[in-house]
VEXPANU-33707 format. One line per 2 residues: number of its first residue (from 1); their letters; for each residue x, y, z of N, C-alpha, C, O. Coordinates in nm, 2 decimals. Each point is the difference from the previous one (the first is absolute). Last residue first. Layout:
NUM) a) X,Y,Z,X,Y,Z,X,Y,Z,X,Y,Z ~ ...
END
This chain:
88) xx) 1.46,0.49,-0.07,0.11,0.03,-0.05,0.02,0.14,-0.04,0.10,0.04,-0.06 ~ -0.39,-0.28,0.47,0.02,0.01,-0.15,0.13,0.07,-0.08,0.09,0.07,0.06
86) xx) -0.18,-0.25,0.45,0.03,-0.07,-0.11,-0.02,0.07,-0.13,0.06,-0.06,-0.09 ~ -0.20,0.35,0.39,0.17,-0.07,0.06,0.01,-0.09,-0.08,0.08,0.04,-0.08
84) xx) -0.53,0.07,0.11,0.06,0.07,-0.11,0.13,0.00,0.02,0.05,0.02,-0.11 ~ -0.28,-0.26,0.46,-0.02,-0.07,-0.17,0.09,0.09,-0.12,0.08,-0.05,-0.08
82) xx) -0.17,0.21,0.53,0.10,-0.09,-0.05,-0.04,-0.09,-0.06,0.04,-0.11,0.04 ~ -0.33,0.44,0.02,0.19,0.08,0.01,0.10,-0.13,-0.04,0.10,0.00,-0.08
80) xx) -0.55,-0.11,0.14,0.03,0.07,-0.11,0.16,0.03,-0.06,0.08,-0.02,-0.09 ~ -0.29,-0.10,0.53,0.07,-0.10,-0.13,-0.02,0.03,-0.12,0.03,-0.08,-0.09
78) xx) -0.11,0.40,0.39,0.12,-0.10,0.06,0.03,-0.11,-0.10,0.10,-0.03,-0.06 ~ -0.51,0.25,0.03,0.11,0.11,-0.02,0.14,-0.06,0.01,0.09,0.02,-0.09
76) xx) -0.50,-0.25,0.27,0.03,-0.04,-0.12,0.14,0.10,-0.13,0.06,-0.04,-0.10 ~ -0.13,0.06,0.62,0.03,-0.10,-0.06,0.03,-0.03,-0.11,0.10,-0.06,-0.04
74) xx) -0.34,0.44,0.14,0.14,0.04,0.05,0.08,-0.16,-0.04,0.10,0.00,-0.07 ~ -0.58,0.04,0.05,0.07,0.08,-0.09,0.15,0.00,0.00,0.07,-0.01,-0.10
72) xx) -0.30,-0.40,0.31,-0.03,0.18,-0.02,0.09,0.02,-0.05,0.11,-0.06,0.00 ~ -0.37,-0.41,0.00,0.13,0.06,0.04,-0.03,0.12,-0.04,-0.09,0.03,-0.07
70) xx) -0.21,-0.38,0.08,-0.01,0.11,0.09,0.16,0.04,0.03,0.05,0.01,0.11 ~ -0.24,-0.32,-0.41,-0.02,-0.06,0.08,0.05,0.11,0.18,0.02,-0.03,0.12
68) xx) -0.09,0.15,-0.63,-0.08,-0.06,0.01,0.02,-0.11,0.19,-0.09,-0.06,0.05 ~ 0.44,0.27,-0.26,-0.10,0.08,0.04,-0.12,-0.02,0.06,-0.03,0.05,0.10
66) xx) 0.31,-0.37,-0.25,0.04,0.07,0.09,-0.07,0.09,0.06,-0.04,0.00,0.11 ~ -0.01,-0.22,-0.52,-0.04,-0.04,0.07,0.04,0.00,0.18,-0.05,-0.07,0.09
64) xx) 0.21,0.39,-0.47,-0.17,-0.04,-0.01,-0.03,-0.08,0.10,-0.08,0.05,0.08 ~ 0.53,-0.03,-0.15,-0.03,0.15,0.10,-0.17,-0.01,-0.04,-0.07,0.04,0.09
62) xx) 0.27,-0.41,-0.35,0.06,-0.03,0.18,-0.09,0.12,0.07,-0.08,-0.03,0.10 ~ 0.05,0.10,-0.58,-0.07,-0.09,0.06,-0.03,-0.08,0.15,-0.09,-0.03,0.07
60) xx) 0.42,0.37,-0.28,-0.08,0.04,0.00,-0.15,-0.10,0.06,-0.08,0.04,0.08 ~ 0.54,-0.22,-0.17,0.00,0.09,0.14,-0.17,0.06,-0.04,-0.09,-0.06,0.07
58) xx) 0.12,-0.22,-0.41,0.03,-0.11,0.17,0.04,0.13,0.09,-0.05,-0.02,0.12 ~ 0.08,0.21,-0.52,-0.12,-0.03,0.02,-0.01,-0.10,0.10,-0.09,0.03,0.08
56) xx) 0.48,0.14,-0.22,-0.09,0.10,0.05,-0.12,-0.06,0.07,-0.04,0.03,0.11 ~ 0.31,-0.30,-0.30,0.04,0.07,0.12,-0.08,0.06,0.07,-0.05,-0.02,0.11
54) xx) 0.00,-0.12,-0.59,-0.02,-0.07,0.12,0.00,0.01,0.15,-0.08,-0.04,0.09 ~ 0.24,0.32,-0.44,-0.13,0.01,-0.01,-0.05,-0.08,0.11,-0.07,0.04,0.10
52) xx) 0.51,-0.04,-0.19,-0.04,0.07,0.11,-0.10,0.03,-0.01,-0.04,0.07,0.10 ~ 0.18,-0.41,-0.39,0.04,-0.02,0.13,-0.06,0.11,0.07,-0.09,-0.04,0.07
50) xx) 0.07,0.15,-0.47,-0.12,-0.10,0.01,0.03,-0.06,0.16,-0.10,0.00,0.08 ~ 0.40,0.33,-0.28,-0.13,0.03,0.02,-0.10,-0.12,0.05,-0.10,0.01,0.07
48) xx) 0.69,0.08,0.00,-0.16,-0.11,-0.07,-0.15,0.04,0.01,-0.07,-0.03,0.10 ~ 0.61,0.28,-0.10,-0.12,-0.01,0.08,-0.08,-0.11,-0.11,-0.03,0.00,-0.12
46) xx) 0.41,0.21,-0.01,0.00,-0.13,0.06,-0.08,-0.05,0.04,-0.01,-0.12,0.00 ~ 0.11,0.55,-0.13,-0.03,-0.04,-0.13,0.00,-0.21,0.06,-0.01,-0.10,-0.07
44) xx) -0.16,0.57,0.38,0.13,-0.07,-0.01,-0.05,-0.11,-0.10,-0.11,-0.05,0.02 ~ -0.26,0.45,0.06,0.07,-0.17,0.05,0.13,-0.06,-0.05,-0.02,-0.08,-0.09
42) xx) -0.19,0.49,-0.07,-0.02,0.01,0.15,0.09,-0.08,0.05,0.11,0.02,0.06 ~ -0.09,0.07,-0.53,0.12,-0.03,0.11,-0.07,0.04,0.16,0.06,0.04,0.10
40) xx) -0.28,-0.14,-0.49,-0.04,0.13,0.00,0.08,0.02,0.06,0.00,0.12,0.03 ~ -0.06,-0.59,-0.11,-0.01,0.10,-0.12,0.04,0.13,0.01,0.05,0.05,-0.11
38) xx) -0.18,-0.27,0.47,0.12,-0.04,0.00,0.04,0.07,-0.12,0.09,0.08,0.00 ~ -0.51,-0.01,0.09,0.08,0.06,0.15,0.15,-0.06,-0.08,0.09,0.09,0.00
36) xx) -0.43,-0.28,-0.22,-0.01,0.11,-0.08,0.08,0.11,0.13,0.02,0.11,-0.03 ~ -0.07,-0.52,0.12,0.03,-0.02,-0.06,0.03,0.08,-0.06,0.11,-0.01,-0.06
34) xx) -0.38,0.03,0.41,0.12,-0.03,0.06,0.09,-0.01,-0.11,0.11,0.03,0.05 ~ -0.56,-0.02,-0.14,0.08,0.18,0.06,0.11,-0.06,0.02,0.09,0.06,-0.06
32) xx) -0.28,-0.42,-0.04,-0.01,0.07,-0.12,0.06,0.16,0.04,0.08,0.07,-0.06 ~ -0.15,-0.42,0.34,0.08,-0.02,-0.05,0.04,0.10,-0.09,0.11,0.05,-0.02
30) xx) -0.52,-0.03,0.26,0.12,0.10,0.10,0.17,-0.06,-0.13,0.10,0.07,-0.01 ~ -0.55,-0.23,-0.11,0.02,0.19,-0.04,0.11,0.03,0.12,0.04,0.12,0.01
28) xx) -0.10,-0.57,-0.04,0.04,0.03,-0.09,0.02,0.16,-0.03,0.08,0.07,-0.06 ~ -0.25,-0.25,0.46,0.10,-0.02,0.03,0.03,0.03,-0.20,0.08,0.10,0.01
26) xx) -0.51,-0.08,0.10,0.07,0.14,0.03,0.15,-0.04,0.00,0.07,0.10,-0.02 ~ -0.36,-0.43,-0.19,0.03,0.11,-0.02,0.05,0.11,0.09,0.05,0.09,-0.06
24) xx) -0.14,-0.49,0.23,0.11,0.03,-0.12,0.02,0.09,-0.08,0.12,0.03,-0.05 ~ -0.44,-0.05,0.37,0.10,-0.01,0.08,0.16,0.03,-0.07,0.10,0.07,0.02
22) xx) -0.57,-0.15,-0.21,0.03,0.15,0.01,0.15,0.01,0.10,0.06,0.10,0.00 ~ -0.22,-0.51,-0.09,0.02,0.05,-0.13,0.06,0.16,0.03,0.10,0.06,-0.04
20) xx) -0.25,-0.35,0.36,0.15,-0.07,0.01,0.00,0.13,-0.14,0.09,0.08,0.00 ~ -0.54,-0.04,0.11,0.09,0.09,0.10,0.19,-0.07,-0.03,0.10,0.07,0.04
18) xx) -0.44,-0.31,-0.28,-0.02,0.10,-0.07,0.09,0.11,0.10,0.07,0.07,-0.06 ~ -0.10,-0.52,0.17,0.06,0.03,-0.12,0.05,0.13,-0.06,0.10,0.03,-0.06
16) xx) -0.43,-0.15,0.42,0.17,0.01,0.02,0.07,0.02,-0.11,0.08,0.09,0.00 ~ -0.49,-0.14,-0.05,0.00,0.18,0.09,0.14,-0.02,-0.01,0.08,0.08,-0.04
14) xx) -0.27,-0.49,-0.14,-0.01,0.10,-0.10,0.07,0.14,0.10,0.06,0.09,-0.07 ~ -0.15,-0.45,0.29,0.16,-0.04,-0.05,0.03,0.14,-0.06,0.09,0.08,0.03
12) xx) -0.47,-0.23,0.25,0.07,0.15,-0.01,0.10,0.01,-0.05,0.08,0.08,0.03 ~ -0.32,-0.50,0.04,-0.07,0.06,-0.07,-0.01,0.19,0.00,-0.08,0.08,-0.04
10) xx) 0.35,-0.40,0.25,-0.01,-0.04,-0.13,-0.04,0.03,-0.08,0.04,-0.01,-0.12 ~ 0.07,0.27,0.58,-0.06,-0.14,-0.05,0.00,0.00,-0.15,0.00,0.11,-0.06
8) xx) 0.37,0.16,0.33,-0.07,0.01,-0.02,-0.09,-0.18,-0.01,0.06,-0.11,0.03 ~ 0.30,0.51,0.18,-0.07,-0.21,0.05,-0.06,0.04,-0.06,-0.03,0.12,0.04
6) xx) 0.21,0.25,-0.12,0.12,-0.05,0.02,-0.04,-0.18,-0.02,0.06,-0.09,-0.05 ~ -0.34,0.56,0.01,0.00,-0.13,-0.08,0.12,-0.07,0.02,0.04,-0.03,-0.11
4) xx) 0.08,0.52,0.19,-0.11,-0.07,0.02,-0.01,-0.13,-0.07,0.09,-0.03,-0.09 ~ 0.31,0.27,0.19,-0.04,-0.07,0.08,-0.15,-0.05,-0.05,-0.03,-0.12,0.03
2) xx) 0.20,0.51,-0.28,0.16,-0.12,0.05,-0.05,-0.11,0.03,0.03,-0.09,-0.08 ~ -0.36,0.45,0.02,0.00,-0.04,-0.10,0.11,-0.17,0.00,-0.01,-0.12,-0.04
END
């Protein structure tokens, strides 16, 4: 879903819009969960759930593309570990 229909013709604009909506909905799920985590003390009070959700979505989307391009599980795990170092 992350990379589907990235290059579409005008007649496929509806598909592109639907996939964008799904990606945005996933990001909203991340944000909602992170907001709950901040409220419950799992994240520091100054954590920005919206920014963290955007960051997480970008990492997941990038890793998805790398996986499609042949990245190994070890390489993807290393990327995830690096990404988590930036986590509050």
